[in-house]
C-alpha positions in Angstrom: 19.9 49.2 -24.8 18.9 45.8 -23.3 15.4 45.1 -22.3 14.7 42.3 -19.8 11.6 40.8 -18.2 11.5 40.5 -14.4 9.9 37.8 -12.3 6.8 39.9 -11.9 6.3 40.1 -15.6 7.3 43.8 -15.8 10.0 44.8 -18.3 13.0 47.0 -17.6 15.6 48.6 -19.9 19.2 48.9 -19.1 22.4 50.3 -20.8 24.3 47.9 -23.0 27.1 46.1 -21.1 25.7 46.8 -17.6 26.2 43.8 -15.2 23.4 42.1 -13.4 24.9 43.5 -10.1 24.6 47.1 -11.5 21.2 46.4 -12.8 19.7 45.2 -9.5 21.2 48.4 -7.9 19.2 50.5 -10.2 16.0 48.5 -9.4 16.4 48.6 -5.6 19.3 49.4 -3.2 17.8 47.3 -0.5 17.3 44.4 -2.8 20.8 44.8 -4.1 22.3 44.4 -0.6 20.5 41.0 -0.3 20.9 39.5 -3.8 23.5 36.8 -4.2 22.9 35.4 -7.6 20.5 35.7 -10.6 18.5 33.2 -12.7 18.7 34.3 -16.5 16.4 32.4 -18.7 16.2 29.6 -16.1 20.0 29.3 -15.6 21.5 30.4 -12.4 24.5 32.8 -13.1 26.9 35.2 -11.4 26.0 38.8 -10.9 29.2 39.9 -12.8 27.6 38.7 -16.0 26.3 41.4 -18.4 22.6 41.9 -18.9 21.5 40.4 -22.2 18.6 41.9 -24.3 15.4 39.8 -24.4 16.2 37.6 -21.3 14.1 36.8 -18.3 15.9 37.8 -15.1 15.1 36.8 -11.5 17.3 38.1 -8.7 17.8 35.6 -6.0 18.5 36.1 -2.3 19.4 33.7 0.5 15.7 32.9 0.9 15.9 30.9 -2.4 17.7 27.6 -2.5 19.9 28.8 -5.3 20.9 31.7 -3.1 21.8 29.4 -0.2 23.8 27.2 -2.5 25.7 30.1 -3.9 26.7 31.4 -0.5 27.7 28.0 0.7 29.6 27.2 -2.5 31.6 30.4 -2.0 32.1 29.4 1.6 33.7 26.2 0.4 36.1 28.3 -1.6 36.9 30.5 1.4 37.5 27.4 3.5 39.9 26.0 0.7 41.8 29.2 0.5 42.2 29.3 4.3 43.5 25.7 4.2 45.9 26.5 1.4 47.5 29.2 3.6 47.7 26.9 6.6 48.6 23.6 4.8 50.4 24.5 1.5 50.8 20.9 0.4 47.2 20.2 0.2 45.8 19.0 -3.1 42.2 20.0 -3.7 39.5 17.8 -5.2 35.9 19.2 -5.3 34.1 21.5 -3.0 30.4 21.8 -3.7 27.4 23.1 -1.9 25.1 20.5 -0.4 21.9 20.5 1.5 22.3 22.6 4.6 26.1 23.3 3.9 29.1 22.5 1.9 32.3 20.4 1.9 35.7 20.1 0.3 37.6 17.0 -0.4 41.3 17.2 0.3 44.4 15.0 -0.2 47.2 15.6 2.3 49.5 13.8 4.6 48.1 15.9 7.5 45.2 14.1 9.3 42.5 16.7 9.9 40.5 16.6 13.2 38.1 18.9 14.8 40.9 20.4 16.7 42.1 22.0 13.5 38.9 23.8 12.8 39.5 26.8 15.1 42.6 27.7 13.2 40.9 27.3 9.8 37.9 29.3 10.9 40.2 32.1 12.2 41.9 32.2 8.7 38.5 32.1 7.0 37.3 35.0 9.2 40.4 37.1 8.0 39.6 36.3 4.4 36.0 37.4 4.9 37.1 40.5 6.5 39.4 41.3 3.6 36.4 41.2 1.3 38.3 40.0 -1.6 36.4 40.3 -5.0 35.7 36.9 -6.6 36.5 37.0 -10.3 35.5 34.7 -12.9 38.0 33.8 -15.7 37.1 31.8 -18.9 40.3 30.1 -20.1 41.3 27.6 -22.7 41.8 23.9 -21.9 45.5 24.2 -22.4 45.7 27.3 -20.1 43.7 25.6 -17.4 45.9 22.3 -17.6 49.2 24.2 -17.5 48.0 26.3 -14.6 47.0 23.4 -12.4 50.0 21.3 -13.5 52.3 24.1 -12.2 50.5 24.1 -9.0 50.6 20.3 -8.7 46.9 20.1 -8.4 46.5 16.6 -9.9 42.7 16.2 -9.1 41.9 19.5 -11.0 44.0 18.2 -14.0 42.1 15.0 -14.0 38.8 16.9 -13.9 39.8 19.1 -16.8 41.0 16.2 -18.9 37.6 14.4 -18.4 35.7 17.5 -19.7 34.0 17.4 -23.2 36.1 18.9 -25.9 33.7 21.8 -26.3 33.3 22.5 -22.6 33.6 26.1 -21.3 36.4 26.1 -18.7 36.0 28.7 -15.9 38.4 29.6 -13.0 37.4 31.7 -10.0 40.0 33.9 -8.4 39.9 35.4 -4.9 43.1 37.0 -3.7 45.9 34.5 -4.0 43.5 31.5 -4.5 42.4 30.2 -7.9 40.0 27.2 -8.3 38.5 25.3 -11.2 34.8 25.8 -10.9 31.6 26.2 -13.0 30.1 28.6 -10.4 28.2 30.6 -9.7 29.7 32.5 -6.7 29.0 35.5 -4.6 30.7 38.8 -5.7 33.2 38.8 -2.8 34.4 36.8 0.1 32.9 39.4 2.4 29.4 37.9 1.8 30.3 34.8 3.9 29.8 36.1 7.3 28.2 33.4 9.4 29.9 30.0 8.9 31.0 27.0 10.9 33.1 23.9 10.2 31.2 20.8 11.4 32.9 17.4 10.8 35.6 15.6 9.0 35.2 12.3 7.2 36.7 10.1 4.6 35.4 10.0 1.0 36.6 8.1 -2.0 37.7 10.2 -5.0 34.7 10.4 -7.3 32.8 8.0 -5.0 34.7 5.0 -6.3 36.0 2.7 -3.6 38.9 1.7 -6.0 40.2 5.3 -5.8 42.2 6.9 -3.1 40.4 7.8 0.1 40.4 11.6 0.6 39.5 13.7 3.6 36.2 15.6 3.5 35.7 18.6 5.7 32.0 19.6 6.1 30.8 23.1 7.0 27.8 25.3 6.8 27.1 29.0 6.1 24.2 31.4 6.7 23.5 35.0 6.1 22.8 35.7 9.8 24.6 34.5 12.9 21.4 33.9 14.6 20.3 31.4 11.9 23.7 29.7 12.1 23.4 29.4 15.9 19.8 27.9 15.5 21.1 25.4 13.0 24.1 24.4 15.2 21.7 24.0 18.1 19.6 21.7 16.0 22.6 19.6 15.0 23.6 19.3 18.5 20.2 18.0 19.4 20.3 15.6 16.4 23.6 14.2 17.6 22.0 13.5 21.0 19.3 11.6 19.1 21.6 9.7 16.7 20.0 6.4 16.4 23.4 4.6 16.2 24.2 5.8 19.8 20.7 5.2 21.0 20.7 1.8 19.4 23.7 0.9 21.5 22.5 2.6 24.6 19.0 1.0 24.5 20.4 -2.4 23.3 18.3 -2.4 20.2 20.8 -3.3 17.4 24.5 -3.5 16.5 26.7 -3.7 13.5 29.8 -6.0 13.2 32.9 -6.2 11.0 31.9 -9.6 10.0 28.9 -8.1 8.1 29.4 -4.4 7.3 26.1 -2.8 6.4 24.0 -5.7 7.7 22.2 -4.9 10.9 22.0 -7.3 13.9 18.8 -6.8 15.8 18.9 -7.5 19.5 15.9 -8.8 21.7 14.7 -5.3 22.5 15.1 -4.3 18.9 13.0 -7.1 17.8 10.2 -6.1 20.1 10.3 -2.6 18.7 10.4 -4.0 15.2 7.6 -6.5 15.7 5.4 -3.8 17.3 5.9 -1.7 14.2 5.1 -4.7 11.9 2.0 -5.5 13.9 0.7 -2.1 13.3 1.6 -2.4 9.6 -0.3 -5.7 9.3 -3.3 -4.3 10.9 -3.3 -1.3 8.5 -3.0 -3.6 5.6 -5.7 -6.0 6.8 -8.1 -3.1 7.1 -7.3 -2.0 3.5 -8.0 -5.6 2.2 -4.4 -6.6 1.3 -3.3 -10.2 1.3 0.3 -10.9 2.6 2.6 -13.0 0.5 6.3 -14.0 0.8 8.7 -14.5 -2.1 12.2 -16.2 -2.3 15.4 -14.1 -1.7 17.3 -15.8 -4.5 16.0 -16.1 -8.1 17.7 -16.9 -11.3 19.5 -14.4 -13.7 16.9 -14.9 -16.5 14.1 -13.4 -14.3 16.2 -10.3 -13.5 16.9 -9.9 -17.2 13.3 -10.1 -18.0 12.4 -7.5 -15.4 15.1 -5.1 -16.6 17.0 -5.1 -13.4 19.9 -6.8 -15.0 20.5 -3.9 -17.4 19.4 -1.0 -15.0 20.4 -2.2 -11.5 23.1 -4.8 -11.8 25.9 -2.7 -10.2 23.8 -2.7 -7.0 23.1 -6.4 -6.9 24.8 -9.5 -5.3 25.2 -12.8 -7.2 25.6 -16.5 -6.6 25.7 -19.8 -8.6 23.3 -22.7 -8.0 23.6 -26.0 -10.0 26.2 -24.2 -12.1 23.6 -21.6 -13.2 23.8 -17.8 -12.3 21.4 -16.4 -9.7 20.9 -13.1 -8.0 19.8 -12.1 -4.5 16.8 -9.9 -5.0 17.3 -6.1 -4.7 13.6 -5.7 -5.1 10.5 -7.7 -4.6 8.4 -7.0 -7.7 9.5 -9.8 -10.0 8.6 -12.4 -7.2 5.2 -10.7 -6.7 4.5 -10.9 -10.4 5.3 -14.7 -10.4 2.8 -15.1 -7.5 0.2 -13.3 -9.6 0.9 -15.4 -12.6 0.7 -18.7 -10.7 -3.1 -18.7 -11.4 -5.5 -17.3 -13.9 -7.3 -14.1 -13.1 -10.6 -12.6 -14.1 -11.5 -8.9 -14.3 -13.8 -9.8 -11.4 -10.8 -10.4 -9.1 -9.5 -6.9 -9.3 -8.1 -5.0 -7.6 -5.6 -7.6 -6.2 -3.5 -6.1 -3.4 -0.5 -8.3 -2.5 1.7 -7.0 0.4 5.1 -8.4 1.2 7.6 -7.7 4.0 10.5 -8.7 1.7 14.2 -8.9 2.6 16.2 -7.3 -0.1 19.9 -6.8 -0.6 21.6 -3.9 -2.4 25.2 -3.2 -2.6 26.2 0.2 -1.2 29.7 1.5 -1.1 31.4 1.1 2.3 31.8 4.8 2.9 28.1 5.4 2.2 26.9 3.0 5.0 25.3 4.9 7.9 23.6 3.1 10.7 20.1 1.9 9.8 19.7 4.7 7.3 22.0 3.2 4.6 22.4 -0.6 4.9 23.1 -3.4 2.5 20.1 -5.5 3.5 16.6 -4.2 4.6 13.1 -5.2 4.7 11.0 -3.5 2.2 7.4 -3.1 3.2 6.3 -3.7 -0.3 2.9 -4.2 -2.0 1.9 -4.8 -5.6 -1.6 -3.9 -6.7 -3.0 -5.3 -9.9 -5.9 -3.5 -11.3 -8.0 -2.4 -14.3 -7.1 0.9 -16.0 -10.4 2.2 -14.7 -9.4 1.5 -11.2 -6.0 3.4 -11.1 -7.1 6.6 -9.6 -9.2 5.0 -6.8 -6.4 2.6 -5.9 -3.7 5.3 -5.8 -6.0 7.4 -3.7 -6.5 4.4 -1.3 -2.8 3.9 -1.0 -2.4 7.6 -0.1 -5.1 7.3 2.6 -3.2 4.3 4.0 0.0 6.3 4.1 -1.6 9.3 5.7 -3.0 7.0 8.5 0.4 5.4 9.0 2.4 8.6 9.3 -0.1 10.4 11.5 0.3 7.6 14.0 3.8 8.9 14.6 2.9 12.5 14.4 5.0 12.9 11.1 4.1 15.6 8.6 4.9 15.0 4.9 5.0 16.4 1.5 5.0 14.5 -1.8 7.4 14.7 -4.8 6.0 13.7 -8.2 9.0 12.1 -9.9 8.9 12.1 -13.7 10.6 10.1 -16.6 14.3 9.4 -16.2 16.8 9.2 -19.0 17.2 5.5 -18.8 13.5 4.7 -18.9 11.7 2.0 -20.7 8.4 2.3 -22.7 6.7 4.7 -25.0 6.0 8.3 -24.6 2.2 7.5 -24.6 2.6 5.2 -21.7 4.6 7.6 -19.7 2.3 10.5 -20.3 -0.7 8.6 -19.3 0.9 7.3 -16.1 2.2 10.6 -15.0 -1.1 12.4 -15.8 -2.9 9.8 -13.6 -0.5 10.5 -10.6 -0.9 14.2 -11.1 -4.6 14.2 -11.2 -4.9 12.0 -7.9 -2.4 14.2 -6.0 -4.2 17.4 -7.1 -7.6 15.9 -6.0 -6.1 14.8 -2.6 -4.8 18.4 -2.1 -1.6 17.1 -0.6 1.4 19.5 -0.8 3.7 18.3 -3.6 6.6 19.4 -5.9 7.7 18.0 -9.3 10.9 16.2 -9.3 11.9 16.1 -13.0 13.6 12.9 -14.2 13.8 11.0 -11.0 11.1 8.4 -11.7 11.8 4.7 -11.7 13.0 3.2 -15.1 9.6 1.6 -15.5 7.2 4.3 -14.5 6.7 7.6 -12.7 6.2 7.7 -9.0 5.1 9.7 -5.9 7.7 9.9 -3.2 6.5 10.8 0.4 9.0 12.9 2.4 8.4 12.9 6.1 9.4 15.8 8.5 10.6 14.9 12.0 10.4 17.0 15.2 13.8 18.7 14.2 12.5 19.8 10.8 14.5 17.2 9.0 12.9 15.4 6.0 13.2 11.7 5.1 12.0 10.0 1.9 10.1 7.0 3.0 6.8 6.0 1.2 6.6 5.7 -2.7 3.9 4.9 -5.1 5.1 3.7 -8.6 2.6 3.4 -11.4 3.8 0.6 -13.8 2.4 0.0 -17.2 5.6 -1.8 -18.4 6.4 -4.7 -16.1 3.0 -6.4 -17.0 4.0 -6.3 -20.6 7.6 -7.6 -20.1 6.1 -10.5 -18.0 3.1 -11.0 -20.1 0.8 -10.4 -17.2 -2.9 -10.8 -18.2 -6.4 -11.3 -17.0 -9.7 -12.5 -18.6 -11.9 -9.6 -19.4 -15.7 -9.3 -19.8 -15.2 -10.3 -23.4 -13.5 -13.5 -22.5 -10.2 -12.3 -24.1 -6.8 -11.6 -22.5 -6.0 -8.1 -21.4 -3.1 -6.4 -19.7 -3.6 -5.1 -16.2 -2.0 -2.0 -14.6 0.4 -2.6 -11.8 1.3 -0.3 -8.9 4.4 -0.8 -6.7 4.1 0.9 -3.3 6.0 1.0 0.0 4.7 2.8 3.1 7.8 3.0 5.4 10.0 2.2 2.5 12.6 0.3 4.5 11.6 -1.1 8.0 15.2 -0.6 9.2 15.4 3.0 8.0 12.1 3.9 9.4 13.0 2.4 12.8 16.1 4.7 12.7 13.9 7.6 11.9 11.5 7.1 14.6 14.3 6.4 17.2 15.7 9.7 16.4 12.3 11.4 16.3 11.4 10.1 19.8 15.0 10.4 21.0 14.6 6.8 22.1 11.7 7.6 24.4 9.2 5.4 22.4 5.5 5.6 23.1 4.0 2.9 25.3 2.8 0.8 22.4 6.3 0.7 20.8 8.5 0.7 23.9 10.5 -2.6 24.3 9.9 -2.4 28.1 6.6 -0.7 29.1 7.1 -0.8 32.8 10.0 -1.7 35.0 9.7 -2.9 38.6 12.3 -1.5 41.1 12.2 -3.1 44.5 14.0 -1.0 47.1 15.6 -4.1 48.6 15.7 -7.9 48.3 12.7 -8.1 50.8 10.4 -6.8 48.1 11.9 -8.7 45.2 9.3 -11.6 45.4 6.4 -9.1 45.5 7.8 -7.3 42.5 8.3 -10.4 40.5 4.9 -11.7 41.3 3.3 -8.5 40.4 5.4 -8.3 37.2 4.1 -11.7 36.2 0.5 -10.5 36.4 1.4 -7.6 34.1 3.2 -10.0 31.6 0.2 -12.3 31.7 -2.0 -9.4 30.6 0.2 -8.9 27.6 2.5 -6.1 28.8 6.3 -6.0 28.5 7.9 -5.9 31.8 11.3 -6.1 33.5 12.3 -6.4 37.1 15.6 -4.9 38.4 16.9 -7.6 40.5 20.3 -5.9 41.2 21.4 -5.0 44.8 21.9 -1.4 43.8 20.3 1.5 45.7 16.9 2.7 44.6 18.3 6.1 43.3 20.7 4.2 41.0 17.9 1.9 39.7 15.7 4.9 38.9 18.5 6.6 37.0 19.2 3.4 35.1 15.6 3.0 34.1 15.5 6.7 33.0 18.6 6.1 30.8 16.8 3.1 29.3 13.8 5.5 28.6 11.3 3.2 30.1 7.8 4.8 30.1 6.8 3.7 33.6 8.7 2.7 36.7 7.0 0.8 39.6 8.9 1.4 42.8 8.2 -1.2 45.5 8.9 -0.8 49.2 7.6 -2.3 52.5 4.5 0.0 52.5 3.6 -0.9 48.8 4.1 -4.6 49.5 1.9 -4.4 52.5 -0.9 -2.6 50.8 -0.6 -4.4 47.4 0.2 -1.2 45.6 3.1 0.3 43.7 4.7 3.8 43.7 4.6 4.9 40.0 7.0 7.2 38.1 6.3 8.3 34.6 9.2 9.0 32.3 8.6 12.7 31.8 6.3 13.6 34.8 8.3 11.9 37.5 6.3 10.7 40.6 2.7 10.3 39.9 1.7 8.7 43.2 0.9 5.4 44.8 -1.7 3.3 43.0 -3.2 -0.2 43.0 -1.3 -2.5 40.8 -4.5 -3.4 38.8 -5.1 0.3 38.2 -1.7 0.8 36.8 -2.0 -2.4 34.7 -5.2 -1.2 33.2 -3.8 2.3 32.5 -0.7 1.0 30.7 -2.7 -1.7 28.7 -5.2 0.8 27.6 -2.4 3.2 26.4 -0.7 0.3 24.5 -3.8 -1.2 23.0 -5.1 2.1 21.7 -1.6 3.3 20.6 -2.2 6.6 22.2 0.7 6.6 24.5 
């Protein structure tokens, strides 16, 4: 007999050799219908595996992330099998589950388009209806290599050859389709009921731009069609909000082949950007930060001293000056440390808060570039705080308060991830334990929702990452607080203590928006380009009905501009209906329509972006209303 402990702590006994699938049926028929996979002693595994005596078992449904991943991983195999039927010459690479879906990388002469999806989905539906059992087979390296060589599946052969000598090699079979896979999978193809193929894109084999470009078909799968439909609707809304489309439509920014991954901000984009930065500067002034600026290019020796040369070199750009090696900065911290070291500091000076809107450059693969979300140069809204060890908790708490105020201005909810020591870290166990404990204590005291992200800290210290949720429920990692007890040591950063001796301060790296460019992309999509008045590049647009009212419109507009508002006048000879539609497409918060009556009375007819016509008002009243909204940042 085999005794196992369940999630609730209870213990159950099963006959030797019984599978996890049979075991869950004995526990509950209703649960058995929902279970997709099991976690045994912390490891997710197939339900076909036998129950082992003395293990802890948790049965997972689609409600658990592991359940979602299992269903979607199985869906990727069903898609691959369908494609193998329709396009027999395809060579298959990898097909994992990802957040909200799955993909499969394919090598074939056929160029897939979304027009192919209907046929693929039809074949997938037939495979689901057939409800083929999915069988796991553990084979030797020689057997696996021979099988995939016979099938001319070169990518599978390469994957097998790169596995460690003692690796367990498993294949999964469903009907006439066999794939190299570590699993786990659902018990049959019939579990994949609600699925949809979404997009096709290019992807380098193994993410290396030196390798061949493959075709990647993305899809998603859910247990219920209603959930799938809701997700597809959300995606459609997200496509309408795509900041790349809105950036072009609203004349905010552009990208050019002459500088791939390097954004060009247009005049209206700069207004948006500078409005955000004004808010950022006000927040930091209130929190007693000083603003600094450090060079973009610094010599190699500095980056070796900081550790970036060893840990981040592949993401950096380089140049030579006076026959000496230099690097374009990927991060601001070494420059901030040099500013600190330019003078002697006393314990009385602490905390020292130095903020920097620093332009950094990082090499991203061409295929990974994505609008403002993934670029090769961006402005990091950085700050470095130097403090006494006794000030750590108060300073981190203060940073969290600043972040909270910033995110609430945009109506963005957030949660926090505490990222712990990575494998390539620097420093002693004692330093890491102390730093991690401090972050953990602060976040517990602040009562902010958080999760532990094991092994994802910076190489010099643990961190708190802030994940923002937008109006579509999507999350974005933006803010970060990194507690660093190592950089001060590498740079011999000191202060004079009460005893007149040199001591080592603690350093915090932190960024609120993370990347100004990325945050602008996020809020562009969150607002669907309809920015609140205080951010809108144009706050009110004057629309004269004919040329007769143009002089009055321009004169009134000048008064609004003089008061500090951002104004445009439509001087075209188009009909008023066209002018209104154009201003609506530009998502201007307010439109001032001017005809003969308004000109005679010194008034304007006002249209609000969402409410439409809100009546005829005195120009000064409208000016005061918009200015109050802009200055208070309430609209």
